[in-house]
C-alpha positions, 0 to 999 in steps of 0.5 A: 095163026102160028101165034094163036096155035102156040097159045092153044098149046099153052091152054092145053098143057096148063089145063090138063096138068090138073088131071095129074095134080088131083091124085097127087094132091089127094095123097100129099094133103090127105084129101077125100075124092070130093076135096081133091076135085076142088082142084077143078073147081078152083081152076074152072070157076075163074072163067065165071067169076073173072069173065066180066072183069077180064072183058072190061080189061080187054076193052081197055088194053085191046086183044093183043095186049090182053093176051100178053097180060093173061100170060103174065097172070098165068106166070104169077099163078105158076109162082104161087105153086112154089110156096104152096108146095113148100108148105103143103098148103091146100088153100095156096094150091087152090089160089094158085089154080084160080090165078092160072084160071084167071089168066086163061080166062083173059087168054081164051076171051081174046084168042077164040074170036081170032079163030072164028074171025080169021076166015069164013064162018063155014070153015070155023069148025076146021080152024077150031079143030086144028086148034083143038088138035094142038090143045089136046096134043099138049094135054097128052104131053102134060101128064107124062111130063108131070109124072116123069119130072115129079114122080119119077124114081119114087115108085108108086105115089100111093105107097110113099112114106111121109118122108118121101112125100116131103121130097115129092112136094119139093119136086113141084118147085122147079117145074112151076118155076120153069113154067113161070119163066116160059110164060113170061117170055111168051108174054113178051113175044106176043107183046112185040109180035106182028099179030094184028089187033081185032077191030069191032065197029059199033052199029045200030043194033049193038044195044040188042041183048045177046040173050035174045039169040036163043041158039047162042044161049042154048049153045052156051048151056050145051057147052056148060055140060060139055066142058063138065063131062070133058073135065070129068073124063080127063081129070077123074080117070086118074082118081078112078084108076087110083081107087082101083089100085092101078099104078101110075094113075097120075099119067092117065089123063094123057090116055083120054087126050090121045083119043081126043087127038084122034077125034080131032084128026077126024074132024080136020079131015072129014068136016065139012066135006064128008061130015056136017057140023050138026051130024058130028055133034049128034054122033058125039052125043050118042057115042058119049052115052054109049061109052058111059054105059061101058064105064058103068057096066064093064069089068074092073079087072084088067083085060087084053083090050086095055093092054092093047089100047095102052100098048103105045106106051108100054106102061100098064094094062088097065081095067076095061072100065077105065078104058071106057073113061078114056074113050070119052075123049072120042065123043068129046073132041068135036063138041067144042068145034061144032057148037061154036060155029053153029051158035055164032053163024050170021051174028055179024058184029055180035060175034064178040058178045056171043063169044064172051057168053060161050066162054063163060060156059067153061064154068061147067068144068068147075061145077059138074066135076065137083057134083060128080065127086060129091055123088061118088063120095056119098054113094061110095060107087065112083063107077056107077056115078059116071052114069050121071054124065048121060045128062050132059050128052042129052043136053048136047044131043038136043042142041044138035037136033033142035037147039042150033036151029032156034033163032028166037025164043018163039016155039 
């Protein structure tokens, strides 16, 4: 459990660095909002493109060795950031992000079944919430560490001169070199650890297509929209704040992560004793819709409530509209840990196959933020564009109300 917890911390740290990279690369490479959001596309599309190849690798290597190999692939991706930074080459940055996403695909496909199968399915949401708490705690740290190491001492990124941008690009080298070394060391640690290998026994029903399980497929669809809105909340908040002239926008992903951590704590304490998985999912969807309305229709001027919410850092005051983007963390945190057990309950030996399908849904993090960026660019109104995220929460709401009960496609 400790080893898996370490891996989930790595997932969070690497994943939520993207929120800081987006406004950073927008300035460094002179990108539009739409182009900058290709950062999320390159990273998350790896989960779809590489899911089946990585699953085939796991069949040959086993889950334990597969996780070690995934860490090595991530180390290679980290090293690719060095030539990308030195040459300020957009394509190399995207290749590095895709490589990181490929390594994470292998890691996620191997590690998530461990969490589901470590104990009874009834307590799976508790275990996943604990892993989510670890994951999002890393998400809080990642933007702050990035800002402190890369941007520190240079003032506002938005106001740097060309000569300063060269220095800024150079500052990416050391952090990603250290990250590559840490990932390599962790790969060796997992390889020679006492972590037990997962064993799956064939049965007479193994030829049943996983697509015949309606609640699994609908769960994957719900996760597709969930990951999309989660990434929009975490990775566009800096871009949105930057457009409003807020200084220090590269650190704002941590603001969203703070609210996710709070919600995960609620999940650990209240699910299932006081709050059912189904009701947690329904409540999350309704909160998400409410907060998106807050984003679209609240003021873009800084107010005291924002200063209070951000007061834990003492860094800045924020417009209420930006604060509502961060509050989406509250509505997003419990969606992943509740959908997984609802989708996988009583699947027996088909759990691994269904897990692979659910992992592929992470592709929502590639496609939906890109669609959001295109809408925002065409409309010229990023604030109003957040309203399209209501579609995501309506899909999640349907799964909470009905979709998770559908054991077959018969109505």
